[in-house]
N, C-alpha and C positions, 0 to 999 in steps of 0.2 A: 594446739597453740591458742592462747587466749587473746593476745594482743593482735589487732588487725594488721594485715600486711603492709599497709601504707606507713604505719608508725615504725615498722621495721625496715623501711626503705626497699621493699619488694615492688616490682612492677611486672606487668605483662608485656614482654617484648612484641614488637611488630612481627608479623608472620615471616617477613623477608629477612629478619635477622637470623643468624646462624643457628642451626638445630643440632642437638645431639642425636635425635631420633625422631621418627614418626611412629605414632601408636595407632593401631587399628583393632577393631573387633570383627572377627571373621563372620560373614553372613551365613546364617543357618536357618532362619525363621521362614518356613514355607508359607505362613499366613501373610507375610510381607510380600513375598514373591511367589505366589502359588504356581505359576507356570514358567518362571524365569530364573530359578535359583542357579542352575548350571551356567547360564549366560552371565549372571552376576558374578559368580565365582571366577569365570574366565576374565571378566573385566578387572576383578581384584588382582589377579595374577599380573595383568598389564600394569596396574597401578604400582604394585610392589616392585616389579622389574624396573620401572622407570626410577622409582625412589631409591632403590638399592645401589644405584651408581654413585650416590653422594652421601648417604646417611644410613644408619642402622634402622631396622624395622622391628618394632615390637608388636606382637599379634596376640590378642586374647582369643583363646579357643575353649571349647566346652570341657574337654577331658583328653586323656591320652589317645583314645581312638580318633577323636576329631583332629588332634595335632598330627597324627600320622596321615590322615586324609589330606589336610592342608599341605603338609610337607610334600606329599606325593604330587599335588597340583603344581607346586613351585619347582619341583625337581627338574633340572635342566634349563630352567629359566632364570633362577636366582641362586646365587652362591649361598649355601647353608650358613656360612659364617656371618652373613649379613643379617640373619634373622634370629630374634629371641622370642620363643614362644612362652606364653603365660597361660596356665590352665586356670583361667578366671572365667567361669561361665557367665554369659550374658543372655538377656531375653532377645536382644536384637543387635544390629550391626552399627548403629549410629554413634560411633565413638566421640564425635565432636560434641554431641549433646549429653550423653550419659557419662562420659569419661572425666577424669581429673583435668583441670586447667592449670598449666604450669607457669610459675613466676620465677624471676631471678632477682638477685641483688649483687652488688659489687663486693660485698664483704666475704671474707674467707669462711666464716662460720655460717653453715647452712645456706649456701648460695642459691639453692634451688628449693622451692616449696610447691605444694599442690593446693588448689582450691577444691573444696568438696561442697558444691551447691546441692540443695535438695532437688530431686528429680521426680517428676510425676507424669512422665510420658506425654508431654505437651498438653497438659490440662486433663490428665486422666483419660485420654482418648483410647489408649491401647494397653489394657491390662492383659496379662500380669507384667509388672515391671520391677518385681522384688529384687531380681539379680542386678538389673541396671542401676538401681538406686544405691547400691553399695560398692560398685566397681571402682569408684574413685579412691576409696580407702585401700583397696587391693593394689591399685597402681602406685599409690604413694608408698605403701609398704615395700613393694618390689624394688623401689629405688632408695629405700631407707631415708626418706625426706619428711620434713614436717608437713602437717596437714592443717588447713584452716577451714572451718565451716562458717560461711557468712550468714547462715540462718535465713535464707530465702530460696525460692524456687527460681532456677535459671538454667537454660541450656546454652552450651558454648556457641552454637550457631546464631544466637540472638545478639551477640556483641562482636565488635571489631575495633581494634585499637591501632593507633599510629606509632606507639612505642614511646612517645614523648609527652603524654598527658591527655590525649583526646580519645574518647570512646564513642562509637556510633551504635545506635540501637533504634528500636521502633516502639511507638506508643501502643500499637495493636498487640504486640507481644508482651512487653514487660508491664504494661498497665492493665493487662487482661485479668479479669476477675478469676479466671481458672488457674492463675499462678499464685499471686500473693494478694488475696482479696482484702486483707486487713492492713495493707501497707499503702500509705499515701505516696504520691510521686516524689516528694522531697525526701522521704525516708528511703525509697528505692535508690534515688540518686546518691544519697550519702553512703549507702552500702556498696554501691558500685565503685565509688571513689575509694573507699577504704579497702575493698577487696582487690581491685585491679591496680591500685596506685596511680589513678588518673585524677585530673583536676577539672576536666570539662566533659560534660555529657551532651552529645549531639543527638537530638530526637528527630526521627522521621516519622511518617504517618503509618500508612497501610502497606501490606505486602502484596504479593502477586496472587492471582486467582489459582485455586487448587492447592495452595500451600497449607498443609494441615498443621504447620508449626505456628500459625497465627502471626505470620509476618516476620520470620527470621531475617536479620540484616544481611546474612550471607547469600540471600536470594535477591537482594536489592541494590546494595551499595557497599563497596569495599575500599579501604585505603590501599593505594598502590605506591604511595610515598607519603612522607610526613604531611605534606599539604596538597596531595592529589587524591581524588576519589573517583573511582569508576562506578557508574550507576547505569542500570538498565532503563531503556526508553522504548515505549511502544508507539509506533507511528500510525497504526490503524485506529482511527477515531471510534470505530464501532467495537473495538476489543475492550472487554471490561478492565483490562490493565491500563488503558490509555490515561485516564484521569488520575488515578492514584500515583502512577509513576511520574506523570507530569508535575504533580504537586510536590512529590519528593525532590525532584530536580530543582524546582523553584525554591524549596526550603534550603537545599544545599548551596544555591547561588547566594543566599543571604548570610551564610555562616562566616564568621570570622574566628580564627583560632585565638587563643588567649594572648598571643604576641602581636595580634592585629592583622595577621596575614589572612587574605581570602583563600578559600579552597579553589584549586583548579579542578574543574569537573570534566570528566571524560564520559562520553555516552557509548555504552555497549548496546547492540541491538537485542531485541527479544527473539529467541529462536521460534520458528514457526513449526510447532509440533502438533500433529493431529490430535483431536479429542480422543480420549480413551473411555469407552462406554458412556459417551455423552458428557464427559467432564474434562475440564482443563487439567493438564499435568503441570507441576511447577518447574518447568524447564527454565534455567537461567544460566547465563555465562558468568555471572558473578560467583557462582559456586566453584570457582577455581581454588587450587591449593598451591601455595608458594613453598617449595622445598629449597634445599641448599643450592642446587645447580639447575633445577628444572621447575617449571610451572606446569602443573597438571590442569589442562583445560577440558571441561566437559563439552563434548560435541554430541550432536543429536541427528546427524545425517541430513541437515537442511542447508539452504543457501547461505544462511547467516554465519555458519561455522567459520568460514575463511575470514570474514570481516572481523569477527571477535578475536580470532587468532592474531590478526595483524595489529589490532589495538593493544593487546597484551604483550606482543613482541616489542612494541615501542616502549611500553612501561617497564619491562624487565629485560633490558638489552643484554645483561650478563647471564641470563638464564636461557636454557633451551625450552621451548614451548612444546609440550608433549600432549597431543590430543588423545583423550580417553573417550571411547564410544560409551555414552551413558544412557542409551535408549533402554537397555534392560534394567539398569539401576533405577532409572526414573520411574519405573513401574512401582517401586516402593516409596515414591514421592521424595527422593533425595538425589544427591550426586556426589562428586568427589570430595568436596569440602566437608560434607556431612559425615563422611566415613573416616576422616583423618583427624589426628590431634598432634600438634607439634610438642616436642620436649626441647626447650631452648638450651643452647650451649651456655656454659658458664666457665669462667677462667679461674 
């Protein structure tokens, strides 16, 4: 597709809008989880079990043998008819970042399309990524839908939309020279607007300590309604996250949507997770995933889990909040949202 999606009336729906499916890439990289892969696979089974109650699940696997392995783990927990396997090999499991991003439009002709951003493993941090950089095309081909390449490096976890024209992101990530060093801010904004069908870009500053994605927005602040944003706040003044998160909160307080409305800001706590080998792990409750009937909330076995659950319960009153123990997944520096990608419903 040569014409940009915005000109063709495509948009990225908000995550809480109806899904056709959730797409995942099954974890297999032992370099990512050297001592925790079985526990990560167990958490994935819990994720799919919860999702399968209300939507189809599509899973990228390495090959036929890997498909049998995954099917065996799901046996007795998930109805086979809820799962579609794709033998699309990946380097790693972070489907939110390496996978296609899906858009919809109201027209009958080609109501669904996929975005194929360039992928460089978060600034060339984790080679090889040759398989991950081509997976978007395979996903689009599987659905027989058009594909648009915006011509810039971007991971899905670096943006969040409210479905009616606003997009959240961070300067630390999208203006990082390890992504698009030859692109000025105004050009990045233009490409975001054209690709996602949005009119307003809301920039925050820095991400949380230990986040190897250079400040993905899904670790910081998420739309929970058209004019409501849940953002994480650190209350310990000695914690390195305290000032960056406070500044992000202050920036959000000053934002007005294009129709003049102020954002309602909700504060989620930061989970108190122990250091791992002397370093902070990027644990965050904003790494939740909103499916058709459930919200998957990452929990970490700490006192703040129940507080976060209560806040999201109030945000999504028509959804069941399902807690997913992400202590093992966190060892790979991600959580639930990083592993999932929604395929929106179209009529």
